[in-house]
ROMILUM-883929 format. One record per residue (C-alpha): residue number from 1; residue in three letters; chain; x, y, z. Coordinates in steps of 0.1 Angstrom, whole numbers, plus 5000, padded with zeros to 4 digits. Example, Ala and Ser with C-alpha at 12.3 -4.5 7.8 and 13.67 -1.06 7.14 Angstrom:
n=1&res=Ala&chain=A&xx=5123&yy=4955&zz=5078
n=2&res=Ser&chain=A&xx=5137&yy=4989&zz=5071
END
This chain:
n=1&res=Met&chain=A&xx=2786&yy=1501&zz=1730
n=2&res=Glu&chain=A&xx=2763&yy=1524&zz=1710
n=3&res=Ser&chain=A&xx=2764&yy=1519&zz=1672
n=4&res=Gln&chain=A&xx=2771&yy=1549&zz=1650
n=5&res=Thr&chain=A&xx=2741&yy=1568&zz=1638
n=6&res=Pro&chain=A&xx=2735&yy=1568&zz=1600
n=7&res=Thr&chain=A&xx=2745&yy=1605&zz=1599
n=8&res=Ala&chain=A&xx=2779&yy=1598&zz=1617
n=9&res=Ser&chain=A&xx=2786&yy=1569&zz=1594
n=10&res=Lys&chain=A&xx=2780&yy=1590&zz=1563
n=11&res=Glu&chain=A&xx=2803&yy=1618&zz=1578
n=12&res=Asn&chain=A&xx=2831&yy=1593&zz=1584
n=13&res=Asp&chain=A&xx=2827&yy=1579&zz=1548
n=14&res=Leu&chain=A&xx=2828&yy=1614&zz=1535
n=15&res=Ala&chain=A&xx=2859&yy=1623&zz=1555
n=16&res=Arg&chain=A&xx=2877&yy=1592&zz=1542
n=17&res=Lys&chain=A&xx=2868&yy=1601&zz=1506
n=18&res=Val&chain=A&xx=2880&yy=1637&zz=1512
n=19&res=Gln&chain=A&xx=2913&yy=1623&zz=1526
n=20&res=Arg&chain=A&xx=2917&yy=1600&zz=1496
n=21&res=Leu&chain=A&xx=2910&yy=1628&zz=1472
n=22&res=Glu&chain=A&xx=2934&yy=1651&zz=1489
n=23&res=Leu&chain=A&xx=2961&yy=1624&zz=1488
n=24&res=Gln&chain=A&xx=2955&yy=1618&zz=1451
n=25&res=Leu&chain=A&xx=2956&yy=1656&zz=1444
n=26&res=Ser&chain=A&xx=2988&yy=1659&zz=1463
n=27&res=Glu&chain=A&xx=3003&yy=1630&zz=1443
n=28&res=Ala&chain=A&xx=2991&yy=1646&zz=1411
n=29&res=His&chain=A&xx=3007&yy=1679&zz=1420
n=30&res=Gln&chain=A&xx=3040&yy=1661&zz=1428
n=31&res=Arg&chain=A&xx=3039&yy=1643&zz=1395
n=32&res=Glu&chain=A&xx=3032&yy=1675&zz=1376
n=33&res=Ala&chain=A&xx=3059&yy=1694&zz=1394
n=34&res=Ala&chain=A&xx=3084&yy=1667&zz=1388
n=35&res=Thr&chain=A&xx=3076&yy=1664&zz=1351
n=36&res=Ala&chain=A&xx=3077&yy=1702&zz=1347
n=37&res=Glu&chain=A&xx=3111&yy=1703&zz=1363
n=38&res=Val&chain=A&xx=3124&yy=1676&zz=1340
n=39&res=Leu&chain=A&xx=3112&yy=1696&zz=1310
n=40&res=Lys&chain=A&xx=3130&yy=1727&zz=1324
n=41&res=Val&chain=A&xx=3162&yy=1708&zz=1328
n=42&res=Ile&chain=A&xx=3159&yy=1696&zz=1292
n=43&res=Ser&chain=A&xx=3153&yy=1731&zz=1279
n=44&res=Arg&chain=A&xx=3183&yy=1744&zz=1299
n=45&res=Ser&chain=A&xx=3206&yy=1717&zz=1286
n=46&res=Pro&chain=A&xx=3199&yy=1711&zz=1249
n=47&res=Ser&chain=A&xx=3234&yy=1698&zz=1243
n=48&res=Gln&chain=A&xx=3239&yy=1679&zz=1276
n=49&res=Leu&chain=A&xx=3222&yy=1647&zz=1286
n=50&res=Gln&chain=A&xx=3239&yy=1641&zz=1319
n=51&res=Pro&chain=A&xx=3220&yy=1668&zz=1339
n=52&res=Val&chain=A&xx=3188&yy=1653&zz=1326
n=53&res=Phe&chain=A&xx=3197&yy=1618&zz=1335
n=54&res=Asp&chain=A&xx=3209&yy=1629&zz=1370
n=55&res=Phe&chain=A&xx=3176&yy=1648&zz=1376
n=56&res=Ile&chain=A&xx=3155&yy=1619&zz=1364
n=57&res=Ala&chain=A&xx=3173&yy=1595&zz=1387
n=58&res=Arg&chain=A&xx=3168&yy=1619&zz=1417
n=59&res=Ser&chain=A&xx=3131&yy=1625&zz=1408
n=60&res=Ala&chain=A&xx=3124&yy=1588&zz=1403
n=61&res=Ser&chain=A&xx=3140&yy=1581&zz=1437
n=62&res=Arg&chain=A&xx=3121&yy=1608&zz=1455
n=63&res=Leu&chain=A&xx=3086&yy=1600&zz=1441
n=64&res=Cys&chain=A&xx=3091&yy=1563&zz=1447
n=65&res=Gly&chain=A&xx=3097&yy=1567&zz=1484
n=66&res=Asp&chain=A&xx=3134&yy=1578&zz=1483
n=67&res=Glu&chain=A&xx=3145&yy=1544&zz=1470
n=68&res=His&chain=A&xx=3175&yy=1536&zz=1449
n=69&res=Ala&chain=A&xx=3170&yy=1547&zz=1412
n=70&res=Ile&chain=A&xx=3192&yy=1542&zz=1382
n=71&res=Val&chain=A&xx=3191&yy=1553&zz=1345
n=72&res=Thr&chain=A&xx=3208&yy=1533&zz=1317
n=73&res=Arg&chain=A&xx=3215&yy=1538&zz=1280
n=74&res=Tyr&chain=A&xx=3215&yy=1511&zz=1253
n=75&res=Asp&chain=A&xx=3238&yy=1511&zz=1223
n=76&res=Gly&chain=A&xx=3222&yy=1481&zz=1205
n=77&res=Ile&chain=A&xx=3245&yy=1456&zz=1222
n=78&res=Asp&chain=A&xx=3253&yy=1466&zz=1258
n=79&res=Val&chain=A&xx=3235&yy=1485&zz=1285
n=80&res=Tyr&chain=A&xx=3254&yy=1513&zz=1303
n=81&res=Leu&chain=A&xx=3248&yy=1529&zz=1336
n=82&res=Val&chain=A&xx=3245&yy=1567&zz=1332
n=83&res=Ala&chain=A&xx=3231&yy=1579&zz=1365
n=84&res=Gln&chain=A&xx=3221&yy=1566&zz=1399
n=85&res=His&chain=A&xx=3206&yy=1582&zz=1430
n=86&res=Asn&chain=A&xx=3203&yy=1572&zz=1467
n=87&res=Pro&chain=A&xx=3219&yy=1538&zz=1467
n=88&res=Arg&chain=A&xx=3218&yy=1519&zz=1499
n=89&res=Pro&chain=A&xx=3249&yy=1524&zz=1521
n=90&res=Gly&chain=A&xx=3280&yy=1508&zz=1507
n=91&res=Thr&chain=A&xx=3264&yy=1497&zz=1474
n=92&res=Leu&chain=A&xx=3273&yy=1525&zz=1450
n=93&res=Ser&chain=A&xx=3304&yy=1509&zz=1435
n=94&res=Glu&chain=A&xx=3287&yy=1474&zz=1436
n=95&res=Val&chain=A&xx=3259&yy=1487&zz=1413
n=96&res=Ala&chain=A&xx=3283&yy=1504&zz=1390
n=97&res=Gln&chain=A&xx=3304&yy=1472&zz=1386
n=98&res=Asn&chain=A&xx=3273&yy=1455&zz=1371
n=99&res=Tyr&chain=A&xx=3277&yy=1476&zz=1339
n=100&res=Pro&chain=A&xx=3281&yy=1476&zz=1310
n=101&res=Ala&chain=A&xx=3258&yy=1445&zz=1307
n=102&res=Arg&chain=A&xx=3251&yy=1425&zz=1276
n=103&res=Ala&chain=A&xx=3214&yy=1430&zz=1268
n=104&res=Ala&chain=A&xx=3210&yy=1395&zz=1253
n=105&res=Arg&chain=A&xx=3223&yy=1378&zz=1284
n=106&res=Ser&chain=A&xx=3219&yy=1398&zz=1316
n=107&res=Thr&chain=A&xx=3188&yy=1393&zz=1338
n=108&res=Leu&chain=A&xx=3192&yy=1426&zz=1357
n=109&res=Val&chain=A&xx=3158&yy=1443&zz=1358
n=110&res=Gly&chain=A&xx=3169&yy=1475&zz=1340
n=111&res=Val&chain=A&xx=3186&yy=1454&zz=1313
n=112&res=Arg&chain=A&xx=3157&yy=1431&zz=1309
n=113&res=Ala&chain=A&xx=3134&yy=1461&zz=1304
n=114&res=Val&chain=A&xx=3156&yy=1471&zz=1275
n=115&res=Ala&chain=A&xx=3159&yy=1436&zz=1260
n=116&res=Thr&chain=A&xx=3121&yy=1430&zz=1261
n=117&res=Ala&chain=A&xx=3111&yy=1466&zz=1255
n=118&res=Ser&chain=A&xx=3085&yy=1462&zz=1284
n=119&res=Val&chain=A&xx=3080&yy=1470&zz=1320
n=120&res=Ile&chain=A&xx=3096&yy=1444&zz=1344
n=121&res=His&chain=A&xx=3081&yy=1444&zz=1378
n=122&res=Ile&chain=A&xx=3094&yy=1420&zz=1405
n=123&res=Pro&chain=A&xx=3076&yy=1426&zz=1439
n=124&res=Asp&chain=A&xx=3099&yy=1402&zz=1457
n=125&res=Val&chain=A&xx=3132&yy=1389&zz=1444
n=126&res=Asp&chain=A&xx=3132&yy=1359&zz=1468
n=127&res=Ala&chain=A&xx=3097&yy=1349&zz=1456
n=128&res=Ala&chain=A&xx=3103&yy=1354&zz=1419
n=129&res=Glu&chain=A&xx=3099&yy=1327&zz=1393
n=130&res=Tyr&chain=A&xx=3129&yy=1304&zz=1394
n=131&res=Asp&chain=A&xx=3141&yy=1315&zz=1360
n=132&res=Ala&chain=A&xx=3136&yy=1353&zz=1366
n=133&res=Phe&chain=A&xx=3173&yy=1357&zz=1374
n=134&res=Asp&chain=A&xx=3204&yy=1338&zz=1367
n=135&res=Ala&chain=A&xx=3224&yy=1329&zz=1398
n=136&res=Ser&chain=A&xx=3250&yy=1356&zz=1396
n=137&res=Asp&chain=A&xx=3224&yy=1384&zz=1391
n=138&res=Leu&chain=A&xx=3203&yy=1371&zz=1420
n=139&res=Glu&chain=A&xx=3234&yy=1372&zz=1442
n=140&res=Arg&chain=A&xx=3241&yy=1407&zz=1431
n=141&res=Tyr&chain=A&xx=3206&yy=1419&zz=1442
n=142&res=Arg&chain=A&xx=3210&yy=1401&zz=1475
n=143&res=Arg&chain=A&xx=3244&yy=1418&zz=1481
n=144&res=Ile&chain=A&xx=3228&yy=1453&zz=1476
n=145&res=Ser&chain=A&xx=3197&yy=1444&zz=1497
n=146&res=Ala&chain=A&xx=3173&yy=1448&zz=1468
n=147&res=Arg&chain=A&xx=3140&yy=1429&zz=1474
n=148&res=Ala&chain=A&xx=3115&yy=1447&zz=1452
n=149&res=Leu&chain=A&xx=3124&yy=1458&zz=1416
n=150&res=Ile&chain=A&xx=3110&yy=1476&zz=1387
n=151&res=Gly&chain=A&xx=3125&yy=1485&zz=1353
n=152&res=Val&chain=A&xx=3108&yy=1507&zz=1327
n=153&res=Pro&chain=A&xx=3122&yy=1510&zz=1291
n=154&res=Met&chain=A&xx=3129&yy=1542&zz=1272
n=155&res=Ile&chain=A&xx=3114&yy=1536&zz=1237
n=156&res=His&chain=A&xx=3121&yy=1557&zz=1207
n=157&res=Gln&chain=A&xx=3104&yy=1549&zz=1174
n=158&res=Gly&chain=A&xx=3097&yy=1514&zz=1186
n=159&res=Arg&chain=A&xx=3133&yy=1507&zz=1197
n=160&res=Pro&chain=A&xx=3146&yy=1505&zz=1233
n=161&res=Ile&chain=A&xx=3174&yy=1530&zz=1240
n=162&res=Gly&chain=A&xx=3177&yy=1527&zz=1277
n=163&res=Ser&chain=A&xx=3158&yy=1523&zz=1310
n=164&res=Ile&chain=A&xx=3149&yy=1536&zz=1344
n=165&res=Ala&chain=A&xx=3150&yy=1511&zz=1373
n=166&res=Val&chain=A&xx=3141&yy=1514&zz=1410
n=167&res=Ser&chain=A&xx=3149&yy=1490&zz=1437
n=168&res=Arg&chain=A&xx=3136&yy=1487&zz=1473
n=169&res=Ala&chain=A&xx=3150&yy=1469&zz=1503
n=170&res=Thr&chain=A&xx=3115&yy=1457&zz=1515
n=171&res=Pro&chain=A&xx=3094&yy=1434&zz=1494
n=172&res=Gly&chain=A&xx=3061&yy=1445&zz=1479
n=173&res=Pro&chain=A&xx=3047&yy=1457&zz=1446
n=174&res=Phe&chain=A&xx=3052&yy=1492&zz=1433
n=175&res=Ser&chain=A&xx=3020&yy=1512&zz=1430
n=176&res=Glu&chain=A&xx=3003&yy=1519&zz=1397
n=177&res=Arg&chain=A&xx=3010&yy=1556&zz=1403
n=178&res=Gln&chain=A&xx=3047&yy=1549&zz=1407
n=179&res=Ile&chain=A&xx=3048&yy=1528&zz=1375
n=180&res=Glu&chain=A&xx=3030&yy=1554&zz=1355
n=181&res=Leu&chain=A&xx=3054&yy=1581&zz=1368
n=182&res=Leu&chain=A&xx=3084&yy=1561&zz=1358
n=183&res=Lys&chain=A&xx=3069&yy=1557&zz=1323
n=184&res=Thr&chain=A&xx=3064&yy=1594&zz=1321
n=185&res=Phe&chain=A&xx=3101&yy=1600&zz=1331
n=186&res=Ala&chain=A&xx=3112&yy=1574&zz=1305
n=187&res=Asp&chain=A&xx=3092&yy=1593&zz=1278
n=188&res=Gln&chain=A&xx=3109&yy=1626&zz=1289
n=189&res=Ala&chain=A&xx=3143&yy=1610&zz=1288
n=190&res=Val&chain=A&xx=3136&yy=1600&zz=1252
n=191&res=Ile&chain=A&xx=3127&yy=1636&zz=1244
n=192&res=Ala&chain=A&xx=3159&yy=1648&zz=1259
n=193&res=Ile&chain=A&xx=3180&yy=1622&zz=1240
n=194&res=Glu&chain=A&xx=3163&yy=1631&zz=1207
n=195&res=Asn&chain=A&xx=3167&yy=1669&zz=1213
n=196&res=Thr&chain=A&xx=3204&yy=1665&zz=1220
n=197&res=Arg&chain=A&xx=3208&yy=1644&zz=1189
n=198&res=Leu&chain=A&xx=3191&yy=1670&zz=1168
n=199&res=Phe&chain=A&xx=3210&yy=1698&zz=1184
n=200&res=Glu&chain=A&xx=3243&yy=1681&zz=1178
n=201&res=Glu&chain=A&xx=3233&yy=1674&zz=1142
n=202&res=Val&chain=A&xx=3226&yy=1711&zz=1136
n=203&res=Gln&chain=A&xx=3258&yy=1721&zz=1153
n=204&res=Ser&chain=A&xx=3278&yy=1696&zz=1132
n=205&res=Arg&chain=A&xx=3262&yy=1708&zz=1100
n=206&res=Asn&chain=A&xx=3270&yy=1744&zz=1110
n=207&res=Arg&chain=A&xx=3306&yy=1734&zz=1116
n=208&res=Asp&chain=A&xx=3307&yy=1718&zz=1082
n=209&res=Leu&chain=A&xx=3293&yy=1749&zz=1065
n=210&res=Thr&chain=A&xx=3318&yy=1771&zz=1084
n=211&res=Ala&chain=A&xx=3347&yy=1749&zz=1073
n=212&res=Leu&chain=A&xx=3335&yy=1749&zz=1037
n=213&res=Gly&chain=A&xx=3333&yy=1787&zz=1038
n=214&res=Glu&chain=A&xx=3369&yy=1788&zz=1050
n=215&res=Val&chain=A&xx=3380&yy=1766&zz=1022
n=216&res=Gly&chain=A&xx=3361&yy=1787&zz=0997
n=217&res=Arg&chain=A&xx=3377&yy=1819&zz=1010
n=218&res=Ala&chain=A&xx=3412&yy=1802&zz=1007
n=219&res=Val&chain=A&xx=3405&yy=1792&zz=0971
n=220&res=Ser&chain=A&xx=3393&yy=1827&zz=0961
n=221&res=Ser&chain=A&xx=3420&yy=1846&zz=0980
n=222&res=Thr&chain=A&xx=3451&yy=1828&zz=0967
n=223&res=Leu&chain=A&xx=3466&yy=1810&zz=0937
n=224&res=Asp&chain=A&xx=3489&yy=1791&zz=0961
n=225&res=Leu&chain=A&xx=3477&yy=1754&zz=0957
n=226&res=Lys&chain=A&xx=3497&yy=1743&zz=0988
n=227&res=Ala&chain=A&xx=3479&yy=1770&zz=1010
n=228&res=Val&chain=A&xx=3445&yy=1758&zz=0997
n=229&res=Leu&chain=A&xx=3453&yy=1722&zz=1004
n=230&res=Lys&chain=A&xx=3466&yy=1730&zz=1038
n=231&res=Thr&chain=A&xx=3434&yy=1747&zz=1047
n=232&res=Ile&chain=A&xx=3414&yy=1717&zz=1034
n=233&res=Val&chain=A&xx=3434&yy=1691&zz=1054
n=234&res=Asp&chain=A&xx=3432&yy=1713&zz=1086
n=235&res=Arg&chain=A&xx=3394&yy=1716&zz=1084
n=236&res=Ala&chain=A&xx=3390&yy=1680&zz=1075
n=237&res=Val&chain=A&xx=3409&yy=1668&zz=1106
n=238&res=Glu&chain=A&xx=3390&yy=1693&zz=1128
n=239&res=Leu&chain=A&xx=3356&yy=1681&zz=1116
n=240&res=Ser&chain=A&xx=3363&yy=1644&zz=1116
n=241&res=Gly&chain=A&xx=3378&yy=1645&zz=1151
n=242&res=Thr&chain=A&xx=3408&yy=1625&zz=1140
n=243&res=Ala&chain=A&xx=3444&yy=1626&zz=1152
n=244&res=Gly&chain=A&xx=3459&yy=1640&zz=1120
n=245&res=Gly&chain=A&xx=3457&yy=1642&zz=1082
n=246&res=Ser&chain=A&xx=3477&yy=1646&zz=1051
n=247&res=Ile&chain=A&xx=3475&yy=1653&zz=1014
n=248&res=Phe&chain=A&xx=3494&yy=1629&zz=0992
n=249&res=Tyr&chain=A&xx=3505&yy=1640&zz=0956
n=250&res=Phe&chain=A&xx=3502&yy=1614&zz=0929
n=251&res=Arg&chain=A&xx=3531&yy=1612&zz=0905
n=252&res=Glu&chain=A&xx=3513&yy=1596&zz=0876
n=253&res=Asp&chain=A&xx=3545&yy=1593&zz=0855
n=254&res=Ile&chain=A&xx=3561&yy=1569&zz=0880
n=255&res=Gly&chain=A&xx=3529&yy=1555&zz=0897
n=256&res=Lys&chain=A&xx=3539&yy=1567&zz=0932
n=257&res=Phe&chain=A&xx=3527&yy=1590&zz=0959
n=258&res=Glu&chain=A&xx=3546&yy=1617&zz=0977
n=259&res=Leu&chain=A&xx=3536&yy=1634&zz=1010
n=260&res=Gly&chain=A&xx=3523&yy=1669&zz=1007
n=261&res=Gln&chain=A&xx=3505&yy=1690&zz=1033
n=262&res=Thr&chain=A&xx=3499&yy=1676&zz=1068
n=263&res=Thr&chain=A&xx=3483&yy=1685&zz=1101
n=264&res=Gly&chain=A&xx=3483&yy=1669&zz=1135
n=265&res=Leu&chain=A&xx=3512&yy=1646&zz=1128
n=266&res=Ala&chain=A&xx=3545&yy=1647&zz=1148
n=267&res=Glu&chain=A&xx=3575&yy=1661&zz=1130
n=268&res=Glu&chain=A&xx=3594&yy=1628&zz=1131
n=269&res=Val&chain=A&xx=3563&yy=1610&zz=1116
n=270&res=Val&chain=A&xx=3561&yy=1635&zz=1088
n=271&res=Ala&chain=A&xx=3599&yy=1632&zz=1082
n=272&res=Arg&chain=A&xx=3596&yy=1594&zz=1079
n=273&res=Phe&chain=A&xx=3565&yy=1595&zz=1056
n=274&res=Arg&chain=A&xx=3584&yy=1619&zz=1032
n=275&res=Lys&chain=A&xx=3612&yy=1593&zz=1028
n=276&res=Leu&chain=A&xx=3589&yy=1564&zz=1020
n=277&res=Asp&chain=A&xx=3587&yy=1548&zz=0986
n=278&res=Ile&chain=A&xx=3549&yy=1546&zz=0982
n=279&res=Ala&chain=A&xx=3538&yy=1526&zz=0951
n=280&res=Ala&chain=A&xx=3502&yy=1532&zz=0941
n=281&res=Arg&chain=A&xx=3494&yy=1496&zz=0936
n=282&res=Gln&chain=A&xx=3504&yy=1487&zz=0972
n=283&res=Thr&chain=A&xx=3483&yy=1511&zz=0992
n=284&res=Gly&chain=A&xx=3449&yy=1522&zz=1002
n=285&res=Leu&chain=A&xx=3457&yy=1555&zz=0984
n=286&res=Gly&chain=A&xx=3459&yy=1537&zz=0951
n=287&res=Glu&chain=A&xx=3428&yy=1516&zz=0959
n=288&res=Ala&chain=A&xx=3407&yy=1547&zz=0966
n=289&res=Ile&chain=A&xx=3418&yy=1563&zz=0933
n=290&res=Ala&chain=A&xx=3412&yy=1530&zz=0914
n=291&res=Lys&chain=A&xx=3376&yy=1527&zz=0929
n=292&res=Arg&chain=A&xx=3370&yy=1564&zz=0926
n=293&res=Gln&chain=A&xx=3354&yy=1566&zz=0960
n=294&res=Pro&chain=A&xx=3363&yy=1572&zz=0997
n=295&res=Leu&chain=A&xx=3379&yy=1542&zz=1014
n=296&res=Gln&chain=A&xx=3375&yy=1537&zz=1052
n=297&res=Val&chain=A&xx=3400&yy=1515&zz=1069
n=298&res=Pro&chain=A&xx=3387&yy=1507&zz=1104
n=299&res=Asp&chain=A&xx=3419&yy=1489&zz=1114
n=300&res=Val&chain=A&xx=3451&yy=1495&zz=1095
n=301&res=Gln&chain=A&xx=3466&yy=1464&zz=1110
n=302&res=Gly&chain=A&xx=3441&yy=1444&zz=1089
n=303&res=Arg&chain=A&xx=3457&yy=1457&zz=1056
n=304&res=Ala&chain=A&xx=3485&yy=1440&zz=1038
n=305&res=Ser&chain=A&xx=3520&yy=1452&zz=1047
n=306&res=Asn&chain=A&xx=3534&yy=1481&zz=1027
n=307&res=Pro&chain=A&xx=3558&yy=1509&zz=1037
n=308&res=Leu&chain=A&xx=3531&yy=1535&zz=1044
n=309&res=Arg&chain=A&xx=3509&yy=1511&zz=1064
n=310&res=Asp&chain=A&xx=3538&yy=1498&zz=1085
n=311&res=Ala&chain=A&xx=3550&yy=1534&zz=1092
n=312&res=Ala&chain=A&xx=3515&yy=1544&zz=1102
n=313&res=Ile&chain=A&xx=3512&yy=1515&zz=1127
n=314&res=Glu&chain=A&xx=3546&yy=1524&zz=1142
n=315&res=Ala&chain=A&xx=3533&yy=1560&zz=1147
n=316&res=Gly&chain=A&xx=3503&yy=1547&zz=1166
n=317&res=Leu&chain=A&xx=3477&yy=1553&zz=1139
n=318&res=Arg&chain=A&xx=3451&yy=1526&zz=1137
n=319&res=Ala&chain=A&xx=3423&yy=1538&zz=1113
n=320&res=Ala&chain=A&xx=3421&yy=1559&zz=1082
n=321&res=Leu&chain=A&xx=3397&yy=1576&zz=1058
n=322&res=Ile&chain=A&xx=3411&yy=1581&zz=1023
n=323&res=Val&chain=A&xx=3394&yy=1604&zz=0998
n=324&res=Pro&chain=A&xx=3405&yy=1605&zz=0962
n=325&res=Leu&chain=A&xx=3408&yy=1639&zz=0945
n=326&res=Phe&chain=A&xx=3400&yy=1640&zz=0908
n=327&res=Ser&chain=A&xx=3401&yy=1666&zz=0880
n=328&res=Gly&chain=A&xx=3379&yy=1655&zz=0852
n=329&res=Asp&chain=A&xx=3384&yy=1618&zz=0846
n=330&res=Ser&chain=A&xx=3419&yy=1616&zz=0861
n=331&res=Pro&chain=A&xx=3435&yy=1620&zz=0895
n=332&res=Leu&chain=A&xx=3449&yy=1655&zz=0900
n=333&res=Arg&chain=A&xx=3484&yy=1656&zz=0888
n=334&res=Arg&chain=A&xx=3497&yy=1668&zz=0920
n=335&res=Ala&chain=A&xx=3471&yy=1662&zz=0947
n=336&res=Gly&chain=A&xx=3461&yy=1625&zz=0944
n=337&res=Ala&chain=A&xx=3444&yy=1616&zz=0977
n=338&res=Ala&chain=A&xx=3435&yy=1632&zz=1009
n=339&res=Thr&chain=A&xx=3437&yy=1611&zz=1041
n=340&res=Ala&chain=A&xx=3428&yy=1614&zz=1077
n=341&res=Ala&chain=A&xx=3442&yy=1590&zz=1102
n=342&res=Ala&chain=A&xx=3434&yy=1584&zz=1139
n=343&res=Arg&chain=A&xx=3440&yy=1559&zz=1166
n=344&res=Arg&chain=A&xx=3404&yy=1551&zz=1163
n=345&res=Leu&chain=A&xx=3381&yy=1566&zz=1136
n=346&res=Arg&chain=A&xx=3350&yy=1579&zz=1152
n=347&res=Ala&chain=A&xx=3317&yy=1563&zz=1141
n=348&res=Gly&chain=A&xx=3295&yy=1586&zz=1121
n=349&res=Arg&chain=A&xx=3323&yy=1611&zz=1112
n=350&res=Gly&chain=A&xx=3333&yy=1596&zz=1078
n=351&res=Gln&chain=A&xx=3306&yy=1611&zz=1057
n=352&res=Ser&chain=A&xx=3310&yy=1648&zz=1066
n=353&res=His&chain=A&xx=3348&yy=1644&zz=1062
n=354&res=Ala&chain=A&xx=3344&yy=1629&zz=1028
n=355&res=Glu&chain=A&xx=3320&yy=1657&zz=1018
n=356&res=Leu&chain=A&xx=3346&yy=1683&zz=1028
n=357&res=Cys&chain=A&xx=3375&yy=1666&zz=1010
END
């Protein structure tokens, strides 16, 4: 057999280099197109994260060989599944049942990426270090035929807020290109989450300003105190996202409260509240006035029994925000405290409500 001439050998080497460069160029174009599409989705959905998460899961799957990809969010305690794409047949619900997962305990790859704030790469589940997974998580991966795994954290200001994970049915490492691509998607997911947070913050502030404007117009357009207080409690409940609210009048001469304006409460609940004998010293209303500051009650059942507390529990109300109303150094003669109650007071809502009241 004749050996290749030096010229032919150089031509073959050159052809291989050209092929390699063309492949790298094609992969680079794919990455750029995918990342550009993610940014388009982000720009089209400034107030919605789900379309972004769904698109990132699809893109991560496609650019990692059409493998199963998931996206998770982290609330500081638990990790939640928010999107998945292309699961292996019959494994969709199996994967979903793994979440929420406690970040401090779970050894699932996407959760470990969050807990350690680092990339977790397992080329072969069956050949992994003996302590890489606990027995239950290892069995979960075997049930969904996952042999190779990678998890990449989403990091915002040094804190993990979620992850992207990809699993493959055949063992073997993920390429550096794929790992870098997942890191890019994780960065874009963080941008989307932060954009949505800022958008919601602006929208919330605009709602606050609109509500304050309505209250201001009510004050300037009428001398009817009841009409003004009704507008205040309506807007307070709307902005706080609570189930209902009320104004209680403080009768300083007898040290008791009487129910005034309400919103969102059933007629029978209002009728019962109006009949109650509410002594100031027994209630959160009196405590808020005594301390001269808003009082949040995360769980009404944790308070000492009194007529108002017991009636609220019977009506299905579980949490309350109480804001005292003052004129000078004393509670208003008629309007002593504004309250908003809900089955569960939403986190982060108390401050804007207190400002409005």
